[in-house]
C-alpha positions, 0 to 999 in steps of 0.5 A: 537424458530426457527433459520434461517441460510443462506449460503452465497458464499464467496466474489470473491478474487480480482485479480491483474496484479501484481504476488504478490506470485512471487514478495513478501514473505509471510509476505511482501504479508500479508502487501501489501494486508492487507485492507485499513487504518492504519497498523503498520509494525515492521521488522528488518534491511534488511527485505524489509520494504521499498520495502513492503511499496512501494508495499502497497502504489502502491496497495492502489493506484491501488485499489483506497483505499488511503484515505489520502494524506500522507505517513509515513516513517517506518524508522524515522516516518516523514510524506510526501505528496504523491502528492508533496513529501513535508515533512509534519513532521520532522525529515526529511527535504528533500522532496521525488521525485514524478513522473507523474501517470496516469491510462490507462484502468486497468493499473496504470503507473508511469513515471520515 
């Protein structure tokens, strides 16, 4: 039986305007750059979870990968609507602040 092998060039790595190597440590960068879909992040107090997840949501938005309209808080697992900041599930009772966002060329701009 003859086998045929095809060598493929690996997909080109995506480039970002943000220097994730400078902004994040290795573990944070791995979370931020992981593909779309659900992701479980377990980390201790003061490890930068909130910062990391904020960067991840921004990266998903910039890549157009945010499939749903909710984000889950890593501290208490309450869910919020990313469009309005509204609380979707307890234990949270106070909505999140939301800010106008627009795309200018390749930039995602947030007004705050």
